[in-house]
C-alpha atoms as an extended CHARMM CRD file, in Angstrom:
* protein
*
       119  EXT
         1         1  MET       CA              9.0920000000      -14.0200000000        1.2930000000  PROA      1               0.0000000000
         2         2  THR       CA             12.3170000000      -15.6730000000        2.2270000000  PROA      2               0.0000000000
         3         3  THR       CA             13.9910000000      -15.2450000000        5.5680000000  PROA      3               0.0000000000
         4         4  THR       CA             17.1040000000      -14.0870000000        3.7360000000  PROA      4               0.0000000000
         5         5  ARG       CA             15.2230000000      -11.1870000000        2.1360000000  PROA      5               0.0000000000
         6         6  GLU       CA             13.6770000000      -10.2670000000        5.4860000000  PROA      6               0.0000000000
         7         7  SER       CA             17.0990000000      -10.3640000000        7.1180000000  PROA      7               0.0000000000
         8         8  LEU       CA             18.5750000000       -8.1860000000        4.4040000000  PROA      8               0.0000000000
         9         9  PHE       CA             15.8060000000       -5.6460000000        4.8120000000  PROA      9               0.0000000000
        10        10  VAL       CA             16.2730000000       -5.5160000000        8.5920000000  PROA      10              0.0000000000
        11        11  GLU       CA             20.0170000000       -5.1330000000        8.1390000000  PROA      11              0.0000000000
        12        12  LEU       CA             19.5920000000       -2.3520000000        5.5730000000  PROA      12              0.0000000000
        13        13  ARG       CA             17.3060000000       -0.4840000000        7.9510000000  PROA      13              0.0000000000
        14        14  ARG       CA             19.8470000000       -0.8850000000       10.7590000000  PROA      14              0.0000000000
        15        15  LEU       CA             22.7210000000        0.3100000000        8.5590000000  PROA      15              0.0000000000
        16        16  SER       CA             20.7490000000        3.2360000000        7.1550000000  PROA      16              0.0000000000
        17        17  LEU       CA             18.9880000000        4.3320000000       10.3170000000  PROA      17              0.0000000000
        18        18  LYS       CA             18.8860000000        8.0510000000        9.5490000000  PROA      18              0.0000000000
        19        19  VAL       CA             17.3720000000        7.6630000000        6.0910000000  PROA      19              0.0000000000
        20        20  THR       CA             15.0310000000        4.7690000000        6.8460000000  PROA      20              0.0000000000
        21        21  GLY       CA             13.9810000000        6.4420000000       10.0960000000  PROA      21              0.0000000000
        22        22  ALA       CA             13.2850000000        9.6720000000        8.2310000000  PROA      22              0.0000000000
        23        23  LEU       CA             11.2280000000        7.7960000000        5.6580000000  PROA      23              0.0000000000
        24        24  LEU       CA              9.2370000000        6.1000000000        8.4000000000  PROA      24              0.0000000000
        25        25  ARG       CA              8.5600000000        9.4270000000       10.1410000000  PROA      25              0.0000000000
        26        26  MET       CA              7.5530000000       10.9700000000        6.8040000000  PROA      26              0.0000000000
        27        27  ARG       CA              5.0750000000        8.1540000000        6.1580000000  PROA      27              0.0000000000
        28        28  GLN       CA              3.6350000000        8.4230000000        9.6590000000  PROA      28              0.0000000000
        29        29  GLU       CA              3.1020000000       12.1480000000        9.1960000000  PROA      29              0.0000000000
        30        30  THR       CA              1.6700000000       11.7720000000        5.6980000000  PROA      30              0.0000000000
        31        31  TYR       CA             -0.7430000000        8.9230000000        6.3880000000  PROA      31              0.0000000000
        32        32  ARG       CA             -2.4380000000       10.4790000000        9.4130000000  PROA      32              0.0000000000
        33        33  ASP       CA             -5.8590000000       12.0390000000        9.6930000000  PROA      33              0.0000000000
        34        34  ALA       CA             -5.6360000000       15.7660000000        9.0240000000  PROA      34              0.0000000000
        35        35  ALA       CA             -7.5290000000       17.9930000000        6.5730000000  PROA      35              0.0000000000
        36        36  VAL       CA             -7.8380000000       14.8270000000        4.4700000000  PROA      36              0.0000000000
        37        37  ALA       CA             -8.6900000000       11.5630000000        6.2130000000  PROA      37              0.0000000000
        38        38  ALA       CA             -5.8900000000        9.0020000000        6.3320000000  PROA      38              0.0000000000
        39        39  LYS       CA             -7.9750000000        6.4210000000        4.4710000000  PROA      39              0.0000000000
        40        40  TYR       CA             -8.2210000000        8.6750000000        1.4220000000  PROA      40              0.0000000000
        41        41  LYS       CA             -4.4920000000        9.3460000000        1.4330000000  PROA      41              0.0000000000
        42        42  LEU       CA             -3.8900000000        5.5950000000        1.5540000000  PROA      42              0.0000000000
        43        43  LEU       CA             -6.3460000000        5.0060000000       -1.2760000000  PROA      43              0.0000000000
        44        44  ALA       CA             -4.5400000000        7.6890000000       -3.2880000000  PROA      44              0.0000000000
        45        45  ALA       CA             -1.2590000000        5.9120000000       -2.5240000000  PROA      45              0.0000000000
        46        46  MET       CA             -2.8590000000        2.7070000000       -3.7990000000  PROA      46              0.0000000000
        47        47  VAL       CA             -3.7890000000        4.4250000000       -7.0800000000  PROA      47              0.0000000000
        48        48  VAL       CA             -0.2240000000        5.6780000000       -7.4970000000  PROA      48              0.0000000000
        49        49  SER       CA              1.0780000000        2.1990000000       -6.6560000000  PROA      49              0.0000000000
        50        50  ILE       CA             -1.1400000000        0.7600000000       -9.3800000000  PROA      50              0.0000000000
        51        51  ALA       CA              0.1780000000        3.3730000000      -11.8120000000  PROA      51              0.0000000000
        52        52  VAL       CA              3.8150000000        2.5360000000      -11.0590000000  PROA      52              0.0000000000
        53        53  ARG       CA              3.0060000000       -1.1930000000      -10.9110000000  PROA      53              0.0000000000
        54        54  CYS       CA              4.4760000000       -1.8740000000       -7.4810000000  PROA      54              0.0000000000
        55        55  GLU       CA              2.6690000000       -4.8910000000       -6.0790000000  PROA      55              0.0000000000
        56        56  PRO       CA              4.1860000000       -4.6830000000       -2.5780000000  PROA      56              0.0000000000
        57        57  CYS       CA              3.1360000000       -1.0180000000       -2.4380000000  PROA      57              0.0000000000
        58        58  ILE       CA             -0.3660000000       -1.9120000000       -3.6160000000  PROA      58              0.0000000000
        59        59  ARG       CA             -0.7290000000       -4.5810000000       -0.9570000000  PROA      59              0.0000000000
        60        60  ALA       CA              0.6690000000       -2.3810000000        1.8120000000  PROA      60              0.0000000000
        61        61  SER       CA             -1.5040000000        0.6250000000        0.9940000000  PROA      61              0.0000000000
        62        62  VAL       CA             -4.6080000000       -1.5650000000        0.7320000000  PROA      62              0.0000000000
        63        63  GLN       CA             -3.8190000000       -3.2640000000        4.0430000000  PROA      63              0.0000000000
        64        64  MET       CA             -3.3240000000        0.0540000000        5.8170000000  PROA      64              0.0000000000
        65        65  ALA       CA             -6.4880000000        1.4720000000        4.2200000000  PROA      65              0.0000000000
        66        66  VAL       CA             -8.4750000000       -1.5440000000        5.4320000000  PROA      66              0.0000000000
        67        67  GLU       CA             -7.0850000000       -0.9120000000        8.9180000000  PROA      67              0.0000000000
        68        68  THR       CA             -8.5260000000        2.6250000000        8.7240000000  PROA      68              0.0000000000
        69        69  GLY       CA            -11.9490000000        1.1620000000        7.9760000000  PROA      69              0.0000000000
        70        70  ILE       CA            -12.4000000000        1.7690000000        4.2600000000  PROA      70              0.0000000000
        71        71  LEU       CA            -15.5280000000        0.4280000000        2.6820000000  PROA      71              0.0000000000
        72        72  GLN       CA            -15.5040000000       -1.7380000000       -0.4100000000  PROA      72              0.0000000000
        73        73  GLU       CA            -17.4300000000        1.0010000000       -2.2310000000  PROA      73              0.0000000000
        74        74  GLU       CA            -14.6660000000        3.5110000000       -1.4710000000  PROA      74              0.0000000000
        75        75  LEU       CA            -12.0000000000        1.1080000000       -2.6900000000  PROA      75              0.0000000000
        76        76  ILE       CA            -13.9170000000        0.4480000000       -5.9120000000  PROA      76              0.0000000000
        77        77  GLU       CA            -14.2180000000        4.1600000000       -6.7070000000  PROA      77              0.0000000000
        78        78  PHE       CA            -10.4730000000        4.6340000000       -6.3260000000  PROA      78              0.0000000000
        79        79  LEU       CA             -9.8360000000        1.5110000000       -8.4230000000  PROA      79              0.0000000000
        80        80  GLU       CA            -12.0510000000        3.0650000000      -11.0860000000  PROA      80              0.0000000000
        81        81  VAL       CA             -9.7780000000        6.1140000000      -11.0860000000  PROA      81              0.0000000000
        82        82  ALA       CA             -6.7390000000        3.8780000000      -11.6000000000  PROA      82              0.0000000000
        83        83  MET       CA             -8.4450000000        1.9510000000      -14.4060000000  PROA      83              0.0000000000
        84        84  THR       CA             -9.6550000000        5.1470000000      -16.0730000000  PROA      84              0.0000000000
        85        85  MET       CA             -6.1700000000        6.6340000000      -16.0600000000  PROA      85              0.0000000000
        86        86  GLN       CA             -4.4170000000        3.4890000000      -17.3080000000  PROA      86              0.0000000000
        87        87  GLY       CA             -6.9520000000        1.5110000000      -19.3070000000  PROA      87              0.0000000000
        88        88  CYS       CA             -6.3680000000       -2.2160000000      -19.6930000000  PROA      88              0.0000000000
        89        89  PRO       CA             -3.0340000000       -2.3420000000      -17.8070000000  PROA      89              0.0000000000
        90        90  GLY       CA             -4.6400000000       -0.3970000000      -14.9710000000  PROA      90              0.0000000000
        91        91  GLU       CA             -7.4270000000       -2.9450000000      -14.8230000000  PROA      91              0.0000000000
        92        92  GLY       CA             -4.9650000000       -5.8040000000      -14.3650000000  PROA      92              0.0000000000
        93        93  TRP       CA             -3.1560000000       -4.0130000000      -11.5530000000  PROA      93              0.0000000000
        94        94  ALA       CA             -6.4490000000       -2.8860000000      -10.0010000000  PROA      94              0.0000000000
        95        95  LEU       CA             -7.3850000000       -6.5660000000       -9.7830000000  PROA      95              0.0000000000
        96        96  LYS       CA             -4.3020000000       -7.1220000000       -7.6300000000  PROA      96              0.0000000000
        97        97  ALA       CA             -5.4890000000       -4.3730000000       -5.2790000000  PROA      97              0.0000000000
        98        98  PHE       CA             -9.0060000000       -5.8210000000       -5.1570000000  PROA      98              0.0000000000
        99        99  ALA       CA             -7.5970000000       -9.2720000000       -4.3660000000  PROA      99              0.0000000000
       100       100  ALA       CA             -5.5090000000       -7.7630000000       -1.5440000000  PROA      100             0.0000000000
       101       101  PHE       CA             -8.6180000000       -6.0460000000       -0.1920000000  PROA      101             0.0000000000
       102       102  LYS       CA            -10.5570000000       -9.3200000000       -0.1960000000  PROA      102             0.0000000000
       103       103  GLU       CA             -7.7020000000      -11.0550000000        1.6530000000  PROA      103             0.0000000000
       104       104  CYS       CA             -7.6070000000       -8.2940000000        4.2870000000  PROA      104             0.0000000000
       105       105  VAL       CA            -11.3580000000       -8.3820000000        4.7950000000  PROA      105             0.0000000000
       106       106  ARG       CA            -11.1440000000      -12.1470000000        5.3410000000  PROA      106             0.0000000000
       107       107  GLY       CA             -8.5160000000      -11.4540000000        7.9990000000  PROA      107             0.0000000000
       108       108  GLN       CA             -5.6270000000      -12.9280000000        6.0540000000  PROA      108             0.0000000000
       109       109  GLN       CA             -2.1500000000      -11.4920000000        6.5610000000  PROA      109             0.0000000000
       110       110  LEU       CA             -0.8250000000      -10.1060000000        3.3160000000  PROA      110             0.0000000000
       111       111  ALA       CA              2.5300000000      -11.3040000000        2.0820000000  PROA      111             0.0000000000
       112       112  ASP       CA              5.0170000000       -9.2170000000        0.1240000000  PROA      112             0.0000000000
       113       113  THR       CA              4.5320000000       -5.8860000000        1.9030000000  PROA      113             0.0000000000
       114       114  THR       CA              7.9250000000       -5.7570000000        3.6060000000  PROA      114             0.0000000000
       115       115  TYR       CA              9.7100000000       -4.0190000000        0.7680000000  PROA      115             0.0000000000
       116       116  CYS       CA              7.0220000000       -1.4680000000        0.1900000000  PROA      116             0.0000000000
       117       117  ALA       CA              7.5920000000        2.2210000000        0.5750000000  PROA      117             0.0000000000
       118       118  HSD       CA              4.7840000000        2.3170000000        3.1310000000  PROA      118             0.0000000000
       119       119  GLU       CA              6.5240000000       -0.0170000000        5.5540000000  PROA      119             0.0000000000
């Protein structure tokens, strides 16, 4: 990601504080443990991200799910849902999510999550 894009994103957040702040608060409320554990909400968000083909969203939801302690087996079952619902295109996008998971597990910082709706 370029510094220019990062700067633009920071500036947009500063200029749109009410909306971006509201979105941040909404995400914090949504992706918390409640009746449904946060990790499952994040895995559901990953499936939706695969469906809409948003790579930054995929990477962000996977990273946050890893931070909640998801197991590879849990990730795989949700990837199977995405692949089942979308067939071959879903498989290609599910591979992106699996690659992000492997990077997170190895302790690598994921790139391209700044512009994600989960930020």
